[in-house]
C-alpha positions as CSV (number, residue, x, y, z in Angstrom):
1,X,108.8,265.1,62.4
2,X,105.2,264.4,61.2
3,X,103.0,263.3,64.0
4,X,99.6,261.9,63.0
5,X,96.8,260.9,65.5
6,X,94.4,258.4,65.4
7,X,90.6,259.6,65.3
8,X,87.7,257.5,65.2
9,X,85.3,258.3,62.2
10,X,82.5,255.8,62.9
11,X,80.0,255.2,60.0
12,X,81.4,257.7,57.5
13,X,81.5,256.9,54.0
14,X,84.0,258.5,51.7
15,X,84.2,256.2,48.6
16,X,84.9,259.3,46.6
17,X,88.1,259.5,48.4
18,X,88.7,256.1,48.6
19,X,92.6,256.3,49.2
20,X,92.6,258.7,52.0
21,X,92.4,257.4,55.9
22,X,89.8,259.6,57.4
23,X,90.8,258.2,60.8
24,X,93.9,260.6,61.0
25,X,94.5,264.0,62.3
26,X,97.6,266.4,62.9
27,X,98.0,269.1,65.5
28,X,99.5,272.3,64.3
29,X,102.2,274.3,66.0
30,X,99.7,276.0,68.2
31,X,98.5,272.6,69.4
32,X,95.1,272.7,67.7
33,X,93.5,272.1,64.3
34,X,93.4,275.2,61.8
35,X,91.7,273.5,59.0
36,X,89.2,270.6,58.5
37,X,88.2,268.7,55.7
38,X,85.0,266.7,54.8
39,X,83.9,264.7,51.9
40,X,80.4,265.9,50.9
41,X,78.1,263.4,49.5
42,X,76.5,264.6,46.2
43,X,73.7,262.6,44.6
44,X,73.9,264.1,41.0
45,X,76.5,266.3,39.1
46,X,75.0,267.6,35.9
47,X,76.6,269.8,33.2
48,X,74.1,271.7,31.4
49,X,74.5,273.8,28.2
50,X,72.0,276.0,26.3
51,X,71.1,279.5,25.3
52,X,70.5,281.7,28.4
53,X,68.9,284.6,26.3
54,X,66.1,282.0,25.2
55,X,63.3,282.6,27.6
56,X,61.9,279.1,26.9
57,X,65.2,277.6,27.9
58,X,65.6,279.7,31.2
59,X,62.1,279.0,32.2
60,X,62.2,275.4,31.2
61,X,65.5,275.1,33.8
62,X,63.7,277.3,36.5
63,X,60.6,274.9,36.6
64,X,63.2,272.0,37.4
65,X,65.6,273.6,39.8
66,X,63.1,275.9,41.4
67,X,65.4,279.1,41.0
68,X,66.5,281.4,38.2
69,X,69.3,280.2,36.2
70,X,72.3,282.4,36.9
71,X,73.5,284.6,34.1
72,X,76.2,286.7,36.0
73,X,79.6,285.2,35.6
74,X,81.3,283.4,38.3
75,X,77.8,283.0,40.4
76,X,76.0,280.4,42.1
77,X,72.3,280.0,43.1
78,X,71.0,277.6,45.7
79,X,67.6,275.9,46.4
80,X,67.8,273.5,49.4
81,X,70.3,270.9,48.5
82,X,70.8,271.9,45.1
83,X,73.3,274.3,43.7
84,X,73.5,275.8,40.0
85,X,76.9,277.3,39.2
86,X,77.8,279.7,36.2
87,X,80.6,278.2,34.2
88,X,80.3,280.3,30.9
89,X,77.8,282.0,29.0
90,X,76.0,278.9,28.0
91,X,77.4,276.4,30.3
92,X,76.2,275.4,34.0
93,X,77.2,272.8,36.6
94,X,74.3,271.6,38.8
95,X,74.8,269.6,42.0
96,X,72.1,267.9,43.9
97,X,73.1,266.6,47.3
98,X,70.0,264.8,48.5
99,X,68.8,261.6,46.7
100,X,65.6,262.0,44.8
101,X,64.2,262.1,41.1
102,X,66.6,262.3,38.3
103,X,67.4,265.9,37.6
104,X,68.5,264.6,34.2
105,X,65.4,263.1,33.2
106,X,63.4,266.2,34.7
107,X,65.6,268.6,32.6
108,X,65.1,266.5,29.4
109,X,61.5,266.5,29.7
110,X,61.3,270.2,30.5
111,X,63.7,271.3,27.7
112,X,62.5,268.8,24.9
113,X,62.7,270.3,21.7
114,X,65.4,272.9,22.4
115,X,68.9,272.8,21.3
116,X,70.5,272.0,24.7
117,X,73.1,269.5,26.2
118,X,72.7,267.8,29.4
119,X,75.2,265.4,30.6
120,X,75.5,263.3,33.6
121,X,78.8,263.9,35.4
122,X,78.2,261.9,38.7
123,X,80.5,259.1,38.4
124,X,83.5,261.3,37.8
125,X,83.2,264.3,40.1
126,X,84.0,264.7,44.0
127,X,83.0,267.4,46.4
128,X,85.4,268.3,49.2
129,X,84.6,270.7,52.1
130,X,87.3,272.8,53.6
131,X,86.8,274.9,56.7
132,X,88.7,276.3,59.9
133,X,90.3,279.7,60.6
134,X,93.3,278.9,58.4
135,X,91.3,277.3,55.3
136,X,91.7,280.6,53.3
137,X,95.3,280.6,53.7
138,X,95.8,276.9,53.1
139,X,93.7,277.3,49.7
140,X,95.6,280.5,48.7
141,X,98.9,278.7,48.9
142,X,97.8,276.3,46.1
143,X,95.9,278.7,43.6
144,X,96.0,282.3,42.5
145,X,92.5,283.4,43.1
146,X,91.9,286.3,45.9
147,X,89.9,284.3,48.4
148,X,89.7,287.3,50.7
149,X,85.9,287.5,52.2
150,X,85.8,291.1,50.4
151,X,86.6,289.5,46.9
152,X,85.1,286.1,47.1
153,X,81.7,286.7,48.4
154,X,78.8,284.7,49.2
155,X,77.0,283.8,45.9
156,X,80.3,283.6,43.9
157,X,82.2,280.8,42.4
158,X,85.1,280.3,40.4
159,X,87.2,277.9,38.3
160,X,90.7,277.6,38.9
161,X,94.0,275.5,39.3
162,X,94.4,274.1,42.7
163,X,97.6,272.1,43.4
164,X,97.7,271.3,39.6
165,X,94.1,270.2,39.6
166,X,91.2,271.8,37.7
167,X,88.6,272.8,40.4
168,X,85.4,274.8,40.8
169,X,85.6,276.7,44.5
170,X,82.4,278.0,46.1
171,X,82.3,279.8,49.3
172,X,79.4,278.3,51.4
173,X,78.3,279.6,54.9
174,X,77.2,277.5,57.8
175,X,74.6,278.9,60.2
176,X,77.1,279.5,62.7
177,X,78.4,282.3,60.3
178,X,81.6,280.0,59.4
179,X,82.6,279.9,55.9
180,X,83.4,276.6,54.2
181,X,84.9,276.2,50.9
182,X,83.1,273.8,48.7
183,X,85.6,272.2,46.1
184,X,84.5,270.3,43.0
185,X,87.3,268.3,41.7
186,X,87.5,265.3,39.1
187,X,87.5,262.2,41.2
188,X,90.7,261.1,39.6
189,X,92.6,264.0,41.0
190,X,90.7,264.2,44.4
191,X,93.3,261.7,46.2
192,X,96.2,264.1,44.9
193,X,94.4,267.2,45.9
194,X,93.5,266.4,49.5
195,X,97.0,264.9,50.0
196,X,98.6,268.3,48.8
197,X,96.0,270.3,51.3
198,X,97.0,268.0,54.2
199,X,100.6,268.9,53.6
200,X,100.0,272.6,53.1
201,X,97.9,272.3,56.5
202,X,100.4,270.7,58.5
203,X,101.9,273.7,60.4
204,X,98.3,274.8,61.2
205,X,96.8,271.1,62.0
206,X,94.0,269.4,60.3
207,X,91.5,267.1,61.1
208,X,88.6,265.0,58.9
209,X,85.0,265.5,59.8
210,X,81.8,263.3,59.0
211,X,79.9,264.5,56.0
212,X,77.3,267.0,57.4
213,X,76.5,270.0,55.3
214,X,73.3,270.7,57.4
215,X,73.0,274.4,57.9
216,X,75.2,275.3,55.0
217,X,73.8,278.0,52.6
């Protein structure tokens, strides 16, 4: 029989997962929480397409995001609260966690005159954080990726199907050394995905945490 516990999550804002009660938790067989979930606030999701062999394009992007555009497949680069994920030879996803100037406008200005496509995806995407000692096992139950630390290393990212949902998974590391998986999912699938993961984590136990990605690299 499922046993849910009330948990006060004061001041949290999880509009991207509006159908989820973030005030519940479930202890596992061992009596603790093997997995935790958090909704991570993202100010901007931007899809970028262009020619990575064109130096003017790469230099123009770097002027805006502050780091070199990743050209190695399935890699991500970070600069403060900004992450740039490789999606394909000519496609990237840029996420900006901290509110600020429009990266869309800055990219459009910097890449003016070049053959590029810059698309604002902010309204249609969500970012879920998953951590805890059993987080790899819970995610592995829902996808075919090898998520072992030796295979899915720092600086990696991968597109896959997770619980019948298209997602982008990135391993991030907290200053404590703990691995936290960041999962980008379409907002329309976010409710389904987190409910599936809650069910998969039932034996290990799960809890929800406030949005706090401070210390994540």
